[in-house]
C-alpha positions as CSV (number, residue, x, y, z in Angstrom):
1,M,0.1,-0.1,0.3
2,R,1.3,3.6,-0.7
3,R,2.6,5.6,2.2
4,R,-0.1,8.4,1.6
5,T,-2.9,5.7,1.4
6,F,-1.9,3.9,4.6
7,L,-1.6,7.3,6.4
8,S,-5.1,8.6,5.0
9,T,-6.7,5.4,6.4
10,L,-5.8,6.2,10.2
11,P,-8.3,7.8,12.3
12,A,-7.5,11.4,13.0
13,G,-7.0,10.5,16.7
14,A,-4.6,7.9,15.9
15,L,-2.7,10.3,13.8
16,L,-2.7,13.2,16.2
17,A,-1.5,10.7,19.2
18,G,1.2,9.3,17.1
19,A,2.5,12.5,16.0
20,G,3.1,13.1,19.7
21,A,4.9,10.1,20.3
22,V,7.0,10.6,17.3
23,N,8.1,14.2,18.3
24,A,8.8,12.9,21.7
25,Q,11.0,10.0,20.6
26,A,12.7,12.2,17.9
27,A,13.8,14.3,21.2
28,T,15.5,11.5,22.5
29,Q,17.1,9.5,19.4
30,Q,19.2,10.2,16.7
31,P,18.7,8.5,13.4
32,A,21.4,5.6,12.8
33,A,24.3,6.1,10.8
34,G,23.7,6.7,7.0
35,A,19.8,6.6,7.7
36,A,17.6,9.2,5.8
37,P,16.5,11.7,8.0
38,P,12.7,11.6,9.2
39,A,10.1,13.5,7.3
40,P,9.5,16.7,9.7
41,A,6.2,16.5,11.7
42,R,3.3,18.9,10.2
43,A,2.5,21.9,12.4
44,P,-0.8,22.5,13.3
45,D,-2.8,25.0,11.0
46,P,-3.3,28.4,12.7
47,F,-5.8,29.2,10.3
48,A,-8.3,26.2,10.4
49,G,-11.7,27.1,10.1
50,V,-11.5,30.5,8.5
51,G,-13.2,30.9,5.3
52,I,-12.5,32.9,2.0
53,G,-13.3,36.6,2.1
54,D,-16.5,38.1,0.4
55,R,-16.6,39.2,-3.3
56,I,-19.2,41.5,-4.5
57,T,-20.4,39.5,-7.4
58,G,-20.2,35.9,-8.3
59,P,-19.8,32.6,-6.2
60,K,-18.5,33.5,-2.9
61,F,-16.2,30.4,-3.3
62,V,-14.4,32.1,-6.1
63,G,-11.0,33.9,-5.3
64,R,-10.5,36.1,-8.4
65,S,-12.2,37.3,-11.7
66,T,-11.6,35.8,-15.1
67,V,-9.1,38.2,-17.0
68,W,-10.4,39.6,-20.5
69,G,-8.6,40.5,-23.5
70,A,-8.9,41.2,-27.1
71,S,-5.6,40.5,-28.8
72,G,-4.3,37.7,-26.9
73,A,-4.0,35.6,-23.6
74,A,-1.7,33.4,-21.5
75,A,-2.1,31.3,-18.2
76,T,0.5,29.3,-16.5
77,A,1.8,28.4,-13.1
78,H,4.3,31.1,-12.6
79,P,3.7,34.7,-13.1
80,R,7.1,35.2,-15.2
81,A,6.3,32.4,-17.6
82,T,2.8,34.2,-18.3
83,L,4.9,37.5,-18.8
84,I,7.2,35.9,-21.3
85,G,4.3,34.2,-23.1
86,I,2.5,37.9,-23.4
87,D,5.7,39.5,-24.4
88,T,6.5,36.9,-27.2
89,L,2.7,37.5,-28.4
90,R,3.1,41.6,-28.3
91,R,6.7,40.7,-30.4
92,G,4.6,39.3,-33.2
93,G,4.9,35.7,-32.5
94,S,2.2,33.3,-32.8
95,A,0.4,31.3,-29.9
96,I,2.8,28.7,-30.7
97,D,6.2,30.8,-30.3
98,A,4.8,32.1,-27.0
99,A,3.9,28.2,-25.9
100,I,7.5,27.3,-26.8
101,A,8.8,30.1,-24.7
102,I,6.4,29.5,-22.0
103,N,7.3,25.7,-21.5
104,A,11.0,26.4,-21.8
105,A,10.8,29.1,-19.1
106,L,8.6,26.4,-16.9
107,G,11.6,24.2,-16.9
108,F,13.5,26.7,-15.2
109,L,10.7,28.5,-13.2
110,E,8.6,25.1,-12.1
111,P,11.4,22.5,-12.2
112,V,9.2,20.3,-9.7
113,A,6.7,19.8,-12.7
114,N,8.5,19.9,-15.9
115,G,11.5,20.5,-18.2
116,I,13.5,19.3,-21.1
117,G,14.0,16.0,-20.0
118,G,10.7,15.0,-20.1
119,D,7.5,14.7,-22.7
120,A,4.9,17.1,-24.1
121,F,1.6,16.7,-25.7
122,C,-0.5,19.5,-27.5
123,M,-3.7,20.3,-28.9
124,L,-4.4,23.6,-30.7
125,W,-7.1,25.2,-32.8
126,D,-5.7,26.2,-36.6
127,P,-7.7,28.9,-37.5
128,K,-6.5,28.5,-41.2
129,Q,-7.8,24.8,-41.4
130,K,-10.6,25.5,-38.9
131,K,-10.0,22.3,-36.8
132,V,-8.3,21.0,-33.7
133,V,-5.2,19.5,-34.2
134,G,-2.6,17.7,-32.0
135,F,0.7,16.1,-31.5
136,N,2.2,13.4,-29.1
137,G,5.7,14.4,-28.1
138,S,6.5,11.3,-26.0
139,G,9.6,9.4,-26.5
140,P,10.2,5.8,-26.3
141,S,12.4,3.5,-24.1
142,P,16.1,2.8,-24.8
143,K,16.8,0.3,-27.2
144,G,19.5,-1.4,-25.4
145,L,17.3,-1.8,-22.2
146,S,15.7,-5.3,-22.3
147,L,12.7,-6.4,-20.7
148,E,14.7,-9.0,-18.6
149,T,16.8,-6.1,-17.4
150,A,13.9,-3.9,-16.6
151,R,12.3,-6.5,-14.6
152,S,15.8,-7.1,-12.8
153,K,15.3,-3.6,-11.5
154,A,11.9,-4.1,-10.0
155,R,10.7,-3.2,-6.6
156,D,9.9,-6.1,-4.0
157,N,6.3,-5.8,-5.1
158,G,7.1,-6.5,-8.8
159,Y,6.6,-3.1,-10.3
160,L,9.4,-0.4,-11.6
161,P,11.0,1.7,-9.4
162,S,10.2,5.7,-9.0
163,Y,13.7,6.8,-9.7
164,G,16.6,5.9,-11.5
165,A,18.0,5.1,-15.1
166,V,15.5,2.4,-15.6
167,T,12.8,4.9,-15.5
168,V,14.3,7.3,-18.3
169,N,12.9,7.3,-21.7
170,V,13.7,9.6,-24.9
171,P,12.8,13.1,-23.7
172,G,10.3,14.4,-26.2
173,T,9.9,18.1,-25.6
174,V,12.6,19.8,-27.3
175,D,11.5,17.9,-30.7
176,A,8.1,19.0,-30.0
177,W,9.1,22.5,-29.5
178,W,10.9,22.2,-33.0
179,S,8.0,20.4,-35.0
180,A,5.4,22.8,-33.5
181,H,7.6,25.8,-34.6
182,Q,8.2,24.4,-38.2
183,R,4.6,24.3,-38.6
184,Y,3.3,27.4,-36.7
185,G,6.3,29.7,-35.5
186,K,6.3,33.1,-36.9
187,L,9.5,34.3,-35.0
188,P,12.8,33.0,-35.6
189,W,13.5,30.1,-33.5
190,K,16.4,31.9,-31.9
191,D,14.3,34.9,-30.9
192,V,11.8,32.4,-28.9
193,L,14.3,30.6,-26.8
194,L,17.1,33.2,-26.1
195,P,15.1,35.6,-23.7
196,V,14.5,32.5,-21.6
197,A,18.2,31.5,-21.6
198,E,18.7,35.0,-20.2
199,L,16.2,34.7,-17.6
200,C,17.6,31.3,-16.5
201,E,21.1,33.1,-16.0
202,E,19.7,36.2,-14.3
203,G,17.4,34.5,-11.9
204,V,14.3,34.8,-10.1
205,P,12.8,34.9,-6.6
206,M,11.3,31.5,-5.6
207,P,7.4,31.4,-5.0
208,Q,5.8,29.5,-2.5
209,V,4.1,26.5,-3.8
210,I,7.3,25.8,-6.3
211,A,9.8,26.3,-3.0
212,Y,7.6,23.7,-0.9
213,Y,7.6,21.1,-3.6
214,L,11.4,21.7,-4.5
215,E,12.2,21.1,-0.7
216,R,9.9,18.1,-0.8
217,N,11.1,16.4,-4.0
218,M,14.6,16.9,-3.1
219,A,14.0,15.3,0.4
220,G,12.6,12.4,-1.3
221,F,15.2,11.9,-3.9
222,D,17.7,12.0,-0.7
223,R,15.7,9.1,0.9
224,S,15.7,7.1,-2.4
225,A,19.4,8.0,-3.4
226,A,20.3,4.2,-3.0
227,I,18.5,3.5,-6.2
228,I,19.6,6.6,-8.0
229,E,22.9,5.9,-10.0
230,E,24.3,9.5,-9.7
231,N,22.9,12.2,-7.0
232,D,25.5,15.1,-6.9
233,N,24.3,16.8,-10.2
234,R,20.8,17.3,-8.8
235,K,22.3,18.8,-5.5
236,K,24.4,21.2,-7.6
237,V,21.1,22.7,-9.5
238,Y,18.4,22.5,-7.4
239,A,20.1,22.7,-3.6
240,P,23.1,25.2,-4.2
241,G,25.0,25.5,-1.0
242,G,23.3,22.4,0.6
243,R,19.8,23.6,0.5
244,T,17.0,24.2,-1.8
245,P,15.8,28.0,-2.0
246,K,13.4,29.7,0.3
247,V,10.3,31.6,-0.5
248,G,11.5,35.0,-1.9
249,E,15.2,33.9,-2.3
250,M,16.7,34.1,-5.7
251,F,17.1,31.1,-8.0
252,A,19.2,30.9,-11.1
253,N,20.1,27.9,-13.4
254,P,22.9,29.1,-15.7
255,D,23.8,25.7,-17.0
256,L,20.3,25.2,-18.2
257,G,20.8,28.6,-19.8
258,R,23.8,27.3,-21.4
259,T,21.8,24.4,-22.7
260,L,19.0,26.4,-23.8
261,R,21.4,28.9,-26.0
262,L,23.0,25.5,-27.8
263,I,19.7,24.6,-28.7
264,A,18.6,28.1,-29.8
265,E,21.8,28.6,-32.0
266,H,21.5,25.1,-33.7
267,G,18.0,23.9,-33.2
268,R,16.5,20.6,-32.1
269,D,19.6,18.2,-33.5
270,A,21.9,20.2,-30.8
271,F,19.8,18.1,-28.4
272,Y,19.0,14.8,-30.3
273,D,21.9,14.6,-32.7
274,G,24.6,16.9,-31.8
275,P,26.8,18.1,-28.7
276,I,24.2,17.7,-26.3
277,A,23.3,14.0,-27.4
278,D,26.9,13.1,-27.0
279,Q,27.1,14.5,-23.4
280,I,23.8,12.5,-22.5
281,E,25.2,9.4,-24.0
282,R,28.7,9.6,-22.0
283,Y,26.5,10.5,-19.0
284,F,24.5,7.4,-18.9
285,K,27.5,5.2,-20.2
286,R,29.2,6.4,-17.3
287,I,26.5,5.9,-14.7
288,G,25.3,2.5,-16.1
289,G,22.1,3.6,-17.7
290,W,21.0,2.9,-21.3
291,M,20.2,6.0,-23.1
292,T,22.4,6.7,-26.5
293,R,22.6,9.3,-29.0
294,A,21.2,6.6,-31.6
295,D,18.1,6.5,-29.1
296,L,17.8,10.4,-29.5
297,A,18.5,10.8,-32.9
298,A,15.7,8.2,-33.8
299,H,12.9,10.3,-32.0
300,E,10.3,12.3,-33.8
301,T,7.1,13.9,-32.7
302,E,4.0,12.5,-34.2
303,W,1.0,14.7,-35.3
304,V,-2.2,12.7,-34.4
305,E,-6.0,13.3,-34.6
306,P,-7.7,14.1,-31.5
307,I,-10.6,12.0,-30.6
308,R,-13.8,13.9,-30.0
309,T,-17.2,13.2,-28.1
310,D,-20.4,15.5,-27.6
311,Y,-21.0,16.5,-24.2
312,R,-24.8,18.2,-24.2
313,G,-23.8,20.2,-27.3
314,V,-20.1,21.0,-26.7
315,D,-17.3,19.1,-28.7
316,V,-14.7,17.8,-26.3
317,Y,-11.4,16.5,-27.5
318,G,-8.8,14.5,-26.0
319,L,-5.5,12.8,-27.2
320,G,-5.8,9.0,-27.7
321,P,-3.3,6.1,-26.3
322,N,-0.5,6.1,-25.2
323,T,-2.3,9.0,-23.3
324,Q,-5.3,8.7,-21.0
325,G,-7.1,11.4,-23.0
326,L,-9.9,8.9,-23.7
327,S,-10.8,8.7,-19.9
328,T,-12.0,12.2,-19.7
329,N,-14.4,11.4,-22.8
330,Q,-15.5,8.5,-21.4
331,I,-16.3,10.0,-17.6
332,L,-18.4,12.8,-19.7
333,N,-20.1,10.2,-21.9
334,I,-21.4,8.1,-18.6
335,C,-22.3,11.3,-16.9
336,E,-24.5,12.4,-19.9
337,N,-26.9,9.8,-19.1
338,F,-27.8,11.4,-15.7
339,D,-29.0,15.0,-14.8
340,L,-26.4,16.4,-12.9
341,K,-27.6,20.1,-13.2
342,G,-31.0,18.6,-11.3
343,M,-28.9,16.9,-8.5
344,G,-27.6,20.0,-7.4
345,F,-24.0,21.8,-7.5
346,Q,-21.6,20.1,-5.2
347,S,-24.3,17.8,-4.0
348,A,-23.7,14.3,-2.9
349,A,-25.5,12.6,-5.7
350,S,-23.7,14.7,-8.4
351,I,-20.4,13.9,-6.8
352,H,-21.3,10.5,-6.5
353,H,-22.4,9.9,-10.1
354,Q,-19.2,11.7,-11.3
355,A,-16.9,9.4,-9.2
356,E,-18.5,6.2,-10.2
357,A,-18.1,7.3,-13.8
358,K,-14.5,8.0,-13.2
359,R,-13.9,4.4,-11.7
360,L,-15.7,2.4,-14.6
361,A,-13.5,4.6,-17.1
362,F,-10.2,4.1,-15.2
363,E,-10.7,0.0,-15.3
364,D,-10.7,0.4,-18.9
365,R,-7.6,2.9,-18.9
366,A,-5.6,0.1,-16.7
367,K,-6.8,-2.8,-19.2
368,W,-6.2,-1.2,-22.8
369,F,-4.2,2.2,-22.8
370,A,-0.6,1.4,-24.2
371,D,1.5,2.7,-27.3
372,E,-0.7,2.2,-30.4
373,R,2.4,1.0,-32.2
374,F,2.4,-2.2,-29.9
375,S,-1.0,-2.9,-29.4
376,Q,-4.5,-1.6,-30.4
377,T,-6.9,0.0,-28.1
378,P,-10.5,-0.2,-29.4
379,V,-10.9,3.6,-28.9
380,E,-14.1,3.7,-30.9
381,W,-16.1,1.5,-29.0
382,L,-14.8,3.0,-25.9
383,N,-15.5,6.2,-26.9
384,S,-19.1,5.6,-28.0
385,K,-22.5,6.6,-26.5
386,A,-23.8,3.1,-26.9
387,Y,-20.8,2.0,-24.3
388,A,-21.4,4.6,-22.0
389,A,-25.0,3.9,-21.8
390,E,-24.2,0.2,-21.0
391,R,-21.8,1.5,-18.3
392,A,-24.0,4.1,-16.7
393,K,-26.6,1.4,-15.9
394,L,-24.1,-0.4,-13.3
395,I,-24.1,3.2,-11.2
396,R,-26.4,2.8,-8.2
397,P,-28.0,6.1,-7.3
398,D,-27.9,5.3,-3.5
399,R,-24.7,3.0,-3.1
400,V,-21.4,2.9,-4.2
401,M,-20.6,0.1,-6.4
402,D,-18.7,-2.9,-4.4
403,R,-16.1,-3.1,-7.4
404,A,-15.8,-1.6,-10.6
405,F,-14.6,-3.7,-13.7
406,P,-13.1,-3.0,-17.3
407,G,-15.9,-3.4,-19.8
408,D,-16.1,-6.2,-22.5
409,A,-14.7,-4.1,-25.4
410,P,-13.6,-5.7,-28.8
411,T,-10.7,-6.7,-26.3
412,H,0.9,10.1,-9.8
413,G,2.6,13.0,-10.8
414,D,3.8,16.2,-11.2
415,T,2.9,18.2,-14.4
416,T,2.9,22.0,-15.9
417,Y,0.0,22.7,-18.1
418,F,-0.8,26.0,-20.2
419,S,-3.2,27.8,-22.2
420,V,-2.1,30.6,-24.8
421,A,-3.9,32.1,-27.6
422,D,-3.0,34.8,-30.1
423,K,-4.7,37.7,-32.1
424,D,-5.3,35.3,-35.2
425,G,-7.7,32.9,-33.3
426,M,-4.9,30.2,-32.5
427,M,-5.4,28.7,-29.4
428,V,-2.7,26.3,-27.7
429,S,-3.6,23.8,-24.8
430,W,-0.1,22.5,-24.0
431,I,0.8,20.1,-21.2
432,Q,4.2,19.2,-20.4
433,S,6.1,16.9,-17.5
434,N,8.7,14.9,-15.8
435,Y,6.4,12.6,-14.3
436,R,6.7,11.8,-10.6
437,G,8.0,14.8,-8.6
438,M,10.9,16.3,-10.5
439,G,11.7,13.1,-12.5
440,S,14.2,10.1,-12.2
441,G,16.7,11.9,-10.1
442,L,19.3,12.1,-12.8
443,V,20.8,15.3,-13.9
444,P,23.2,14.9,-17.0
445,D,26.6,16.9,-17.3
446,D,29.2,17.5,-19.8
447,G,32.0,15.6,-18.4
448,E,33.9,18.5,-17.3
449,G,32.4,19.8,-14.3
450,R,29.1,21.6,-15.3
451,T,25.8,19.8,-15.6
452,L,23.0,20.6,-18.4
453,G,20.7,22.1,-15.9
454,F,17.8,19.5,-16.4
455,M,16.4,16.4,-15.0
456,F,15.4,13.3,-16.9
457,Q,12.0,12.1,-16.8
458,D,10.9,9.1,-14.6
459,R,7.9,8.1,-17.0
460,G,9.1,4.8,-17.7
461,E,7.9,3.6,-14.2
462,L,4.6,3.4,-16.0
463,F,5.0,0.4,-17.8
464,A,3.9,-3.0,-16.7
465,L,6.1,-6.1,-16.2
466,T,3.4,-8.5,-16.9
467,D,3.7,-10.5,-20.0
468,G,0.5,-10.0,-22.5
469,H,-0.3,-6.7,-20.5
470,P,-0.9,-4.2,-23.4
471,N,1.4,-1.4,-21.4
472,V,4.2,-4.3,-20.8
473,Y,7.8,-3.1,-21.2
474,A,9.7,-3.3,-24.5
475,P,12.7,-1.6,-25.9
476,G,11.9,1.3,-28.1
477,K,8.2,1.5,-26.9
478,R,6.3,4.4,-25.2
479,P,4.8,3.9,-21.7
480,F,1.2,4.7,-20.9
481,H,1.2,8.5,-20.1
482,T,-1.0,10.6,-17.6
483,I,-0.6,13.9,-19.2
484,I,-3.4,15.4,-21.5
485,P,-4.3,18.5,-22.9
486,G,-7.9,19.2,-23.2
487,F,-9.8,21.4,-25.7
488,A,-13.3,22.2,-26.5
489,C,-15.7,23.8,-29.1
490,K,-19.1,25.0,-29.5
491,D,-21.1,25.1,-32.7
492,G,-17.9,24.5,-35.0
493,Q,-16.0,27.2,-33.2
494,P,-13.0,27.0,-30.6
495,W,-14.4,27.4,-26.7
496,M,-11.5,26.6,-24.6
497,A,-8.1,25.3,-24.4
498,F,-7.9,24.2,-20.9
499,G,-6.2,21.5,-18.7
500,V,-6.0,20.2,-15.2
501,M,-2.6,18.8,-14.2
502,G,-1.7,16.3,-12.0
503,G,-1.1,12.5,-12.8
504,G,-4.4,10.4,-12.5
505,M,-6.5,13.7,-11.3
506,Q,-6.2,15.1,-14.9
507,P,-9.2,13.3,-16.6
508,Q,-11.1,13.9,-13.2
509,G,-10.2,17.3,-13.4
510,Q,-10.9,17.9,-17.0
511,A,-14.5,16.3,-16.7
512,Q,-15.2,18.4,-13.3
513,I,-14.3,21.7,-15.2
514,I,-16.7,20.8,-18.6
515,I,-19.3,19.7,-15.8
516,N,-19.1,22.9,-13.9
517,M,-19.3,25.1,-17.1
518,V,-21.6,23.3,-19.0
519,D,-24.3,21.8,-16.3
520,Y,-23.8,24.5,-13.8
521,G,-23.2,27.8,-15.8
522,L,-19.8,28.7,-14.0
523,D,-17.3,30.9,-15.8
524,P,-13.7,29.8,-16.4
525,Q,-12.4,31.1,-13.0
526,E,-15.2,29.9,-11.2
527,A,-15.1,26.4,-12.4
528,G,-11.4,26.3,-11.6
529,D,-12.0,27.8,-7.9
530,S,-14.9,25.6,-7.2
531,P,-14.0,22.5,-4.5
532,R,-12.8,19.4,-6.2
533,W,-12.9,15.4,-5.8
534,Q,-10.3,13.0,-6.5
535,H,-10.9,9.3,-6.3
536,E,-7.8,7.1,-5.8
537,G,-7.5,3.5,-5.9
538,S,-8.5,2.1,-9.4
539,S,-6.9,-0.1,-11.2
540,E,-3.6,1.2,-12.8
541,P,-1.8,0.5,-16.0
542,T,0.8,-1.1,-14.5
543,G,-1.1,-4.0,-13.5
544,Q,-1.8,-2.7,-10.2
545,A,-5.2,-4.0,-9.0
546,A,-8.1,-2.0,-7.4
547,E,-8.0,-1.2,-3.8
548,G,-11.7,-2.0,-3.0
549,V,-13.4,1.2,-3.6
550,G,-10.9,3.1,-3.2
551,L,-10.8,6.7,-1.5
552,L,-12.6,9.7,-2.3
553,F,-10.8,12.8,-1.5
554,L,-12.7,16.0,-1.1
555,E,-11.7,19.6,-0.9
556,S,-12.7,21.6,2.2
557,G,-15.2,23.6,0.3
558,V,-17.5,20.7,-0.4
559,P,-20.8,21.1,1.8
560,A,-20.7,19.1,5.1
561,A,-24.2,17.4,4.1
562,S,-22.9,16.3,0.9
563,K,-19.7,14.5,2.8
564,A,-22.0,13.0,5.3
565,Q,-24.4,11.8,2.3
566,L,-21.6,10.2,0.6
567,E,-20.1,8.4,3.6
568,A,-23.7,6.9,4.1
569,M,-23.6,5.8,0.2
570,G,-20.2,3.9,1.3
571,W,-17.6,6.2,0.1
572,V,-14.3,5.9,2.0
573,L,-13.8,9.6,2.6
574,R,-10.7,11.7,3.1
575,G,-9.7,15.4,3.2
576,P,-7.4,17.5,1.1
577,N,-4.4,15.7,0.1
578,G,-2.5,18.2,-2.4
579,G,-3.4,16.2,-5.2
580,F,-6.1,18.0,-6.9
581,G,-4.1,19.4,-9.8
582,G,-3.4,22.7,-11.1
583,Y,-5.9,24.4,-13.7
584,Q,-5.2,26.7,-16.6
585,N,-7.7,27.9,-19.0
586,V,-8.2,30.4,-22.2
587,V,-11.7,30.5,-23.8
588,M,-13.0,32.3,-26.7
589,Q,-16.2,34.0,-26.2
590,Q,-18.3,34.9,-29.3
591,N,-19.9,38.3,-28.5
592,A,-23.3,39.4,-29.5
593,R,-22.0,43.0,-30.0
594,G,-18.4,43.2,-31.6
595,P,-15.8,40.8,-32.3
596,W,-14.7,37.6,-30.1
597,T,-12.6,38.0,-27.1
598,Y,-10.5,35.8,-24.8
599,G,-11.1,35.3,-21.1
600,A,-8.2,33.6,-19.2
601,A,-8.3,31.8,-15.6
602,T,-5.7,30.5,-13.6
603,E,-5.2,28.1,-10.7
604,M,-5.5,29.4,-7.2
605,R,-3.7,26.1,-5.9
606,K,-0.5,27.1,-7.5
607,D,1.7,30.3,-8.0
608,G,0.5,31.3,-11.2
609,I,-1.4,34.1,-13.2
610,A,-3.5,34.7,-16.1
611,L,-3.1,37.9,-18.1
612,A,-4.9,39.1,-21.4
613,Y,-4.5,42.2,-23.5
């Protein structure tokens, strides 16, 4: 059982009593030599019970207004990234130029969630083609890493570890930038990336949420140092002087700036078939990993046709496997069979039906989703209204299902998400991640004492190791991916580029945003500030089986009466666990008087801002 799940099953009194005992014991005992330091005890919340202030208009739970503009908009998880996006647009760049600049900046500004050592996915509205297009920017496993070797690295529970070289796949992000720029860029490639390189060298003050996660992730790497082949480089980059930066302290990453300058000057080949590729190959050879220059050079971004469903007159788009985009569609297709509006906003009945739809969708996700080049997922059937109607009949209105099963079809994580749109009507929904925490723990170097300033992803942890499973590990195969951009249209026109980052929360969060806006009439900011639910404990594409009915986590703002009714239905409830995602949204509003305008919304659970002009 996962540590977080185990702790969350203990009664509150036991946790408090246990904390007291641990604190008393810690005062008299020292950790054994070489043992990892214990996790610090959490201090009592001095602000418990205090609610949000009152706004003069709109729902009382909302923290800020949607921002509006006519020429461009951007919403990201860091203020400087949003500013870089707006500046790129105002210099004449397209929404794709701005997206590349934002993503490059967030790799420095928000290293706890993303970076050029990870993968990227995108959906965008192409105003010339008048359609939604998408790409899959995920990389495959190294050709030299066999299934037998991967199994030899498995943990005692039979699954791949969270960190180390066995979890590293080819990073797809830089090629995704290049491929998107080749199609849709307006500014010279160099002019998109050089301002970001300068930002890495100058440094920025560290914001609150990112500071929290950076300290926590680095402590996690320290506790797992024995399974990480090399530990010094990450400390040089992210904990200079022996600790991570505190809130408000300056943080810089000149090594990443130098890497970005090489990419700016020489294009994607600098990373995949040039000096950076050579340095990556030498690094893995030195530490005993498997990535080679040949693996990097062979990688290409794949442009794909998004899958689509209709939810009460709104066209909702997602990317197919190896991502979990189909899960959002399935949740919505099942929910469409119920009168969620009539059940009431944040009611027990509404949350119950949404969460049950998630449980059903995630069993199909565990059974089917994998790299389509190695196994075929019956996407058309799983995405169909007929299949959703069958699945909806399994949901009882007064009681949680004892167990959810996958249907008989014809056979946790950290991420950054952002939205950006330009004056020409191009709207970009972009998501990028290193997967769990900051990634594998491995930061490459040039062999001459300088790091490359980024960490490799650990997405390979999501491979299964069971023979016959669609997602079983194979050399040159892409693992199952949790990161998914979202996009929706109305009446043949783009409506919103949106997303909710955070592992398995993503389809759950995307469905909640759509439901909040379509069924309950909330605006983009209101939909994001609304309290969220998250269900954990479904079966996983790694082969891990479901854990009974799982756990239903509810944010503090869910009404007490709804919580009591859900518990009476048989749900195992837990409070906030920090896993409710990170939301960004840019909407295009068709106005009765005058031209269309953009509205931008951002996540109050993160450090970012939304801007429009």
